[in-house]
N, C-alpha and C positions, 0 to 999 in steps of 0.2 A: 751402436757400440759406443759412440761418443757420449751418450747419456749415462752409460754405466761406468765407464772409465774415461772421463773426459780429458785426463791429463797424461795419458800414456803416450810415450813417444812413438814415432812411426813404426819402429821395429816391433815394439810390443803389441801395437794394435794389429799389425799384419800377423804376428805370431798367434794372437788369440783367434784369428779367423782362419788360420791354417795356410796363410799365404806368405809366411816368413821366407825371405829370400836368403837362404843359407842352408848349410848342411844339417842343422839340428833345429827342429821345431820345438818351441817352448810348450805349445799346446797342440794336441792332435786336431786335424780337421782336413777339409778338402781344399784343393787349390781353386783359385778364382780365375775368371778370364781377364783379359787385358783391360776391358772396360771397367770391371769391378775394381781392379787394381788401381787404375787411374782415378776412379771415384774416391777410393780410400785415401790416396795421396792428397787429393784435393781437400778431403775432410780434415786431415791432420796437419796440413801445412801451416796453419795459423795457431796451432796449439803450442804451449810451452814445451821445450825440449827437456826431457828427464832422462837420466843416465841409468841404464839397466845393469850396469857392471855388478852391483852388489847382489842383484837377483841371481845373476849367473854364479857368483861366488856362493850364494846360499844353496844353490842346487848341487854344488860340489862338496858340501859339508859332509862329514862322516855320518853314516846312518847307524842308529842304535841297534845293538844286537844283544838280546838278553841271554845271560849265562844261566841256564836252568839248574835248579837244585834238584838232584835226583833222589833226595831223601825227604820223607814226610816230616814236617815240623808241626807238632800239635799246638804250638803257641802262635802260629802264623795268623796275623790279622786277616779277616775275610776280604779286605779290599786289596790285598796283594796276591800275586800269582806265583808261578814257578820261579820268578826272578828273586824271590825272597830266600835269603840264606841264613836267617836266624841271627843269633848273637855271635859274631866272629870278630877277631882282632884285625887291625889294619895289615899286619904282616900276612895274615891268611888271605885277606882281600887281594893282595898283589899276586898270590899264587893262583887264586881262582880266576881272576880277570885276564891274566896274561898281558900282552902288550899291543893288541890290535885295537886301533881307534874305534870307538863306538861300543865296545863291550861294556855291559853295565849289570849291576846287581843292586838289590835293596837289602839292607841289614839293620839289625838293632844295635844301638850303641852299647858298648861294654861298660863304659863309665857312667852312662845315663840311661838306665833301663826305662823302656817306654818311649824313648826317642828313636827315630828311624832316619837312616842316611841313605842317600843315593850315591853310589860310587861308580864312576865310569872312566874309561881311558880316553885321553885326548892328547895328541902330540907325544905319545909314548909315556905320558905321566898319568897318574891316577888322581882324579878330582873327587872330593868328598863334599856333599851338601846335605844339610839337615832338611828333611821334607816333612810335611804334615798332611793330614786328611780331614777335610771339613765339608759337611753337607754334600757328600758324594763327589768331591773334587780333590785332586792331589795338588797341594799348594807348596810354593817355594818363593820366598822373597816377595810376597804379595801377588804373585801370578797363580792362576788356577788352570788345571788341565783335567781332561776326562780320563787320561790314562798315564801310566808311568812312561810308556813309550813316547807319547807326545811331549811330556815334560823333559825327558832326556834329549829328544830331538831338538827342542827349542834351545836347550843349553849348549848342545854341540854346534848349532847354527851360530849362536851368539859368539862363542869362543872362536869359531872358524872365521867369521867375518872380521872380528877384532884382530886376529892374527894376520889374515891375508890382505886386509884392506885398511889397516890402521893408518899407514902413511897416506894412502889415497884419500881417506876421509879428512884427515888433518889438512891436506892440501886443498881439498874442495871447500872446506870451511874457511880457510885462509883466503882463497881467491874470492869467495863470496863476500868476506869481510872487507876486502880491498875495494869491491864494487858496490858496497852497501849504499843504498839510496838512489842508485841509477835505475832500478826497476822495482816498482812497488810490489810488496808481497800480497798475495791474494789467497784466500782459503780454497782448498780443493773442493770442487763441486760434487765430486763423486764419492766422498768418504762415506762409509757405511758404519754407523756406530753400533757397537755390541755391548760391551760392559766398560764402565769407567771406573778405574781403580786409582785412588789417590795415595800419595806418599809412598811410592814403591821405587826401589832401586834395582829390582831384578835379582839376578843371581849373586850370592855371596859365598865365596869358597870358604871352606872350614880350615882353619889353621889347627884347631883342636877338635874335640868331639862335641863342641857346642858352638852356637852362633846366635847372635841377636838379630831377629828379623823385624822389619818395619811392620807397623800396623797396617791393616788393609780396610778400606771402607768401600763397599760396593754400592753402586747406584744403578738402579734399573734403567733399561733403555728408555730414552725419552719418548713420550707420547707425541703424536703428530701435533705440531704447534697450531694454535688457532690464529687465523689471519686477523690482523688488527685493522681497524678502520679509522684510526686517528688521521686527521688531515695533516699532511706534511707541508711546511712552509715552502712556497715556490722557489725561494732562494735562501740557501744557508749563508749566514754571514761568515766573514773571513775567520772570526774567532772560533767558530765551530769547526770549520774545515781544518784548522791548524791545531786543534786540541790534541794533546798527547794522552794516550791511554795505554797502560801496560797490559799485555796479554795475561789471561788467567788459564795457565796450562794445567791440564790433568792427564794422567796416564790413560792411554786409549787403546782399544783393540780394534783392528781393521780387518775387513774382508777384501778379497780381490788383490789388486796391486797397489799398495800404499806407497806414495812417494813424498819425500820431505819438500815442503814448499820453500825452504831456505837454501839448502845445498843441491836440490834437484836430484837426490839419489834415493834409491829404493830403501824402504824401511824394513829391515829383515826381521825374521822371527815368526812364530806362530800366533802369539798373543801379546798384547801390550807392546806393540812394536814402536810406538812413539807417543808424542804428546799432542793433544788437540786443545786449542783455546776454546773455552766454554762460551765465549761471547761472540767470536767471529768464525770459528771453525778452522783456523789455521793449523796445519799439520806439520810437525817437525820432529827430527830425531831428538833423543835425550841430550846429545852433545850440542845440538843447534839451538835449543831453547834459550840458552844463555846468550846467544849471539843476536837474537831478534830484538829490535828496539821497541820503544813504546808507540807502535804504529797500528794498534788494534782498531779495527773499524767494525763495531758490533753489527750483527745480523739478526733480524727478527726471527729467523729460523731457530736460533739458539736462545735468544732472550725472549721468553714467552710470558712475562708478567711485568708489572709496573712497581708494585710495592716490594721493598727489600732488595732493590737492584741499585747498583752503583750509579751515582748521579751522572758522571761523565758518560757512562754507557747509555743511559736514557737520552741524554742530549744528543749524542752522536747518532742514535737510531732515529729519533723523531723529536724535533724541537721547534719552538716558535719563540722568537726574540731571545734566542740562546738559553732558554730554560725548557725543561720537559713540558710537553704539550699538556699533560695532566695538571701541572702546577699553573701554567698560563691560563688554562680553561677554568680551573677552580677559582682563581682570583677574579677572572673576568666575570663569571656568573655571580659571585658574591657582590662585586662592586656594581653590577648592573641592577641589583636589588636595593642598592643604597646601604647606608650604615646605621639605620634606625633600630635594628634588632637589639634589644637590651640583653647584655650578657653574651654577645657573640664571642666565640673562642673560650669563654669561661664556662658556659653551660655545655655539657656533652650531649651529642645527639643520641637518639635511641640506639642501643647496642645492636639489636637485630638489624636495624636499617643500615647502620654503618658497615656491619659485616656483609650485608647483602650487596651494597653498592661497591664495596671493596672487591668482592668476587666478580662483579660485573666488569669493573675496570680492568682487573687482571686477566679476565678471560676474553672479553670482547668489547673493549673500550671504544666508545664513539662520542661524538659531540652532543648527542641528545641525552646521554645517561645522567650527566651532572645537573642538567636543567630540571629534572624531575625531583631531585633531592632537596629537602628543606635546608635552611641556612645552618642550623646546628649540626646536621649531618655533614654538610660540606666542610664546615670548620673542623669537625672531628676527623674527617678524611685527610685534610691537609696536614693536621698535626700528626696523625698516625704515619703518613707518608714520610715526614721529616724524622720521626722517631725511629722508623725502621730502616733508614739509610745505613748501609754497612759502614760507611765513613760519614760521621756527622757533618752537617752543613758547614760549621766551622771546624775544620779538620784538626786532628790531634797536633799536627806540627804548628798550626797557627794559633792554637788555643791560648798559650801563655802570652802571646803578643797582645791579644785583645784584653786579657785579664790585667796585664801590666799597664796598658794604656789608660784604663779607667781610673787608675789610682793617681794620675797626674793632677796637679792643682790648677794650672792655667788652662782655660777653656780652649784657646787656640792650639796650645801644645797637645792637649788631649785629642782634639779633632785631627791634628796632624798625625799623631801616633796611631789613631784608629785607621786613617787612610793607609799608613804604612803596613798595619796589620792585615788589612784587606788585600794588599798586594801579595801576601804570603799564600793566598788561597789559589787553588787551581781555577782555570777560567770558568768551568761549569759551576763551581761552588760560588765564585764571585757573582756571576750573573743571577743565580738563584737567590743568594742572600740579598742582593740589591732589590730584586722583585718582592721578596717577602717583607723586608724592612720598610720599603716605600709603601707597600700595601698597608702595613701596620701603622705607618704614619698617617695615612688617610683615615683608618679606623679610629685612631686616637684623636684626630681633629674633630671628630663627631662624638666625643665622649659625653657631651651634655645629654645626648639622646640614648646612646648605647651603654653609658657608664663604664666604658673600657678605656681607662686612662693609660698612660705609658707605664705607670706602676703596675696596674692590673695585668696588662699585656705582658710585661716582663716576667711576672710570676708564672704565667702560663708558658711562655716561649723560652724562658731561660734554660731549663734543662732539656728542651726540645732542640734548640739550635746549638747549644754548647754541651759537649760531653767530654770530660777529661778521660785520658787513656785508661787510667786506673782510678777507682773510687772505693774508699774504705768507709766503714761505719764512722770512723773518727773524723774524716775530713768531708763527709757528705754535706753537712749543714753549711760549712764554710764555703764549699764549692758552689752550692746552690745560691748562696748570697752573692758570690762573685759573678755568677752567670746572670742573675737577675739584674745586678747593677750595670753590667756591660750591655745587656739587651735594652734596658731602659734608656741608657745614653744613646744607643744607636737609633732608637725610635724618636727621641727628642731632637736629635740633630741629624737625622738621616738625610735630609735634603742638602745639607752642607757636606756631609761625608761622601755621598755618592754622586755629587754633581760633577 
């Protein structure tokens, strides 16, 4: 049981096995003997304590009850049933629904033909919501349901929990905020991903007969991640341990009993009950995601590739000398071969070979993969890795500090300004930039053989290391010149800047 729902509190674990010690069982089952009971208590005693109050409140939410239309409507869409009442005014809706909580109908908008609304009673009041039908699903505010009944039930649950537990939730979040930092947040081990939907805010009640709903982007269930074989350094340095990284939350659908890792309360609803970090798997309520600090610790279960991944994420997952293992290994292999290859970094590797090795690194990277690649392919892989970083190596926030530093006249002042600009970088970007620049310094020192001077290297790496936040056709050439000049200066004086 602990493998399926590892973070249920003792009461819920007992309930799921039918040994709930109370008058009402959450799940049907058979009672267990005392030995089994003691064994279960031993099993759950060291697990985090989660509060099932919201689950109980959800069970008491009003149940949907369709008000059937007794008359045939020839214009009824095929995907609606007897709950469809055609085109009727709101005044007529009130008469049809009555005042019993949970009563619902579907109707066509009078002012916007072709638009359909779900109307139901909650708290003695009638709520109206624009609904849609796409790809066999009933949709509202980014959420998708197999039936109108499920859609209505989810809305009733959300409204009921907000009404009955609003103060309780605010208090729980406030108490957790007061004790923030005393207990580290950890992702739930038993979360079961279904569909990830981004940029959704759930239900939006209609003030009029129209409503703007957020866009929805569906992402299929993740395939089983491939186990990596990168060697992890035996000891992470303090900089890596203390790196801050913000969570990347996405709306998420859970099965089973989902609980918020922040406030320790049940995440109510039938679908998209909360947010999950796509890097570490942390599960939180919509309200709690704003309270969680930059304490993400990525997990290989969720981050299943190397290229196109945030630099800090890669460093926290697997690093050596505070830089991603791929970058460290790539530089090490190149330098072990010497710097005699003419045109290294200027001449591109074979396109098919670069693509092949990139796929190998993303799917099953290990120490032996890069050894087999030729020098030009390795150089192309390193450049492509830097180009595909979601946040460039020199971050957008630090970009102008570097560009302004290069324009100073006095050499010592320019070096000092570059040192100050480097301090604006996150730790992971600082260490990676240092490794890349010092590597290029060694390449440049052998320019007699490889013909890669600081000038030539800066042409190649300028737009790779530096990227302005916005670039237009008008400022492209000027930006590229600034980037080239800044990288050239870093290569020529790298040993002084990074010492």
